[in-house]
N, C-alpha and C positions, 0 to 999 in steps of 0.2 A: 504494500500500500504506500502511496506517495502522500506525504503530509503537506498541508497548506504551505505554499511558499517554496516547495521543493520540486525542482524539475525532474522529469523522468531520467533515471540514471545518475542523478547528482547525489553525492554522499551527503548525509545529514550533518549539521553542525554538531549536535549533541547525540551521544549514545548514552541513554539513561539506563543504568544497570541497577536492578533490584534483586537481591538474593532473598529467597523466601523459604521458611521452614514451618509449615502448618499455620502461618499467620495470614491466611487468606482473607479473613474478615477485615483486618486492618488494611490490606492491600487495596480493597475496593475504594476507600477514601483517597489513597495515594493516586490511583489511576484517574479518579474523577478530577483531582486537582490538576493533573497533567492535561486532561482533555479540555479544561476550562482556561488554559493559558491564553492571555491576550497578546496580540502582536508578537507571537512567538516565532523564533527562528525554527528551521527544520530540525526535527529530532526523531529518533527511533527509541523504543522502549524494549529492553531485554529483561525478561523475567527468568531467573534461574531457580527452578524448584530443586532444593537440596534434599531430595529423597523424602518429601513430606509423606506422612502416614495417611493424611487426608487428601482425597482426590481434588484436583483443581476444580473449583466451581464453574458453573455455566457462565458467570459474568466475565471470566477471563477470556472465554471464546467470543462473547458478544462485544468485548472491548475492542476487538479488531475492527469493528464498524466505525470507531471514532479515533483509534490510535494505531500507528504503525508498530504493532506489538509482535514480539517473538517470544515464545515460551520454550525454554530448554529444561529438560528433566535429566537429573543425574542421581546416582546413588549418594546416600548421605555422606558428605565429606567435610562439612563445616562451611560456615559463611565465607571465610577467606578464599577457600578453593572455589566456591560458587562465584564469587566476584571475578576471580581469575578466568573462570570459564566464560563469563559474560564478556570480559575484555576481549578474549580471543574471537568471539562471535561478532564483535562490534565493528561498525564502519565509520563512526563519527569522528570528526576532527577533535572534539573534546569529549572526554569520558566524564560523565556525571554520576556519582554514586548517591543514592538515597535509600532509605529503609522503607519497609512496608508501612511503618507507622509515621512516615513523613507526609506532610501536606504542604505543597508549594503554593504560595500566594499567587494571585492571578498574573502579576507582571514579573514573576521570579525569573523565568528564562530570558525574558527581554532584558531585564536589568543585568543578569549575569553575562549575556551576550555582549552588551554595551561595554561592560568593564573589561572583558577579555579583549575586545577589539581595540580598546584604548591602552592596553597594558601588554604590549608584545614582549616586554622584558620578563614578564612573570609566567611561570610554567604551571602553577597550581593555585587554586582558589578555594577559600573556605566561605561558604554561604552563612548568613546570619541565622542562627537557630533561636526559636522562641518556644515557650511552652503553651499548652492548652489550659487555660485558666478555668475550665468548667468544673474541675474537681480539685480537691485539696492537694492531692499528689501532683496534679498538673500545675497548680500554682507554685508549689515548691520547686518544680522543674523550671518554671519560668524565672523564679528568683535566682536559682543556681546559674542558669544559662546567661541571663542578663549581666550579672556581676562577674562571672568567670570570663566571659568573652571580653568584657571591658578591661579586666585585669590583665589578660594575656595579650591585648592589642599593643603592638609596638608603635613607636613614634612615626615610622615610615609607612604605616598602613598595613604591614604584614602582621600575622598573628601566630603566637606560639601555641597553636591549638589545631587539631585536625579531628573532625568527627564525620564519619561517612553517612550520617543522616543528611548531609548536604555538603559534598566535597567534589570539586572538579579538577581535572588535570589534563593538560594538552596531550594529545596522542603522541606527539613527537618526543615527549619527555619520558615515555615508558617503553620497555621492550615487550611487545605484545605476546611474544612466544614464551616468555619466562614469567615467573610468579611475581606480580606486583605486590600482592599481599602474601605474607608468609603463611602457608597452609598449616604450619605447626602451631601458630598462635591462634587458638580457637576463640580467645577473647583478647581485647586490647590490640588487635591487629592494626587499627588505624593509628594508635599511639606509636606502635613500632614503625609504621611507615613515616610518621612525623620525625622520629629519631633518625631514620635513614636520610630524610631530606635535610635535617639539621646538620648531619655529618658533612654534607656537600655544600653547606652554606645557604640553603634555601628554606624559606618559610612560605606558607600559603598567604596570598594576598586576601585580606578580608573584604567581603562584598556586602556592606550593610543593607543595600537596597534589594538584594536577592534573599528573600525571607522564606524560611522553611519552618513550619510549625511541627515540633516533635511531640506527638501525642503519647501519653502514658496511660493506657487503659486499665492499669492495675490498681488494686487497693494498696494501702500501706503495707499490710502483711505480705501480700503477693510481691510487692516491690522488695521487701527485705529478703524474701526467699530467693528472688532473682539475684539480689546483691550477693547472697551467700554462694550461689552457684557460680556467679561471675568471678568472685574473688578466688575461688579454687582454680579456675581456668586461667586467670590473669597472672598468677604468681610466676609462672614460667616466662611469660612475655616480659614482665618487668625485670626479671633477672637478666634476660637477654639485652634489654635496653641498658641496664646498669653496666653490663660488660662492655658496652660501646663507649662508656664514659660520657654519655650525653645526659644532661639534666632535663627531664621532661616534667616530672611531677613538681608541684608547688612545695615550698618548704613549710615547716610548721608555723613559722612567723607569718608567711603569706596566707596560710590557711586561716589563722586567727584574724588577720586583717580582712580577709574575704567574709568571714562570718560577721564581723562588725559592720561591714559595708552592706551585707545582705539584710541585717537587722534594720538598718536605716531605710533601705529600699522598701522593705516589707511594710513599713509604716507610711512612707512618703507616697508610694504608688498604690496604696489601698489593696495590696495583694493579701495582706493579713498576716499577723505575727504567728498565727497557727501554722502557716506554711513554712515559716522560718523554723519552728520547732520540729516539723516533719523533716525538713532538710537536716537539721542538727542530729536527729535520731539516725537518719540514714548514713550521714557522714561519720558519726561516731561508731556506728555498727561496722562500717567499712574499715575504719582505723583499727578497731579491735580485731577484726578478721586478719588484717594485714600484719598486725603485731603477732598474732597467734601463729601465722604461717612462718614468720621470721624465726620465732622461737623453735618451731618444729625443725626448720632447716639447721639451726644452730645445734640442736640436740642430735640431729642425724650426723652432723659433721664430727661431733666428739664421741659418737657412739662406737 
């Protein structure tokens, strides 16, 4: 299918790659946001089904009526391997990674395209992420994202942050045939990619006008369970990053400064201080898990 503004045989500007594992319900909103883009440059959508136990629903097939969509199925290998598979199948000049729970604002692709055209010296781009404030956990996510992105933003407009809920990279900056994302890093693979970029002196250019809403459909308890599972998977990734001698994580002092800033934002922006307490609980839980895994590694070393 040829997208509006794309001539027959012409390669699309964007290859939008979405890795999915059983999160079909959330994907519906993501695809709808892509179909509703205004003044959009040409793009293709590549959905990689990472061995989902649930069959792809009918709306995926019907989405072909409004989107240039390709569905790729593979055995369960993890999200990084799925993204690499999507890269190999892509044709676009720019690779754009979003998650199933990402919602692109109406002018997101237009804004991103404009920034890319004006910034030929930059190879990769971090879109602005916001939270969905319809739930308490969503407001906590909004609070975290607003303050964290502001803290990590550099004076030259680049950002010491990479999140594949909204990240783009020029095709010329990657080796299509090799793994862009480390398939061994089942969680934190985007942070590992950031560490690799930092090693060669590159940071993503922040695009504040290209806005992606990151939905969190989970309750607080479900979020904590997810944090627990993620912490177990991330420990190896962060050990790899540490071995590279690259500082990606914020320091304890920076973390305290961020919490203070978030407290002020919660009051000023009417997000609600209850959202700050939810954020505090999740961040404290993650710190406890991280400390626990460090102790286990220490004990294993001396065993």
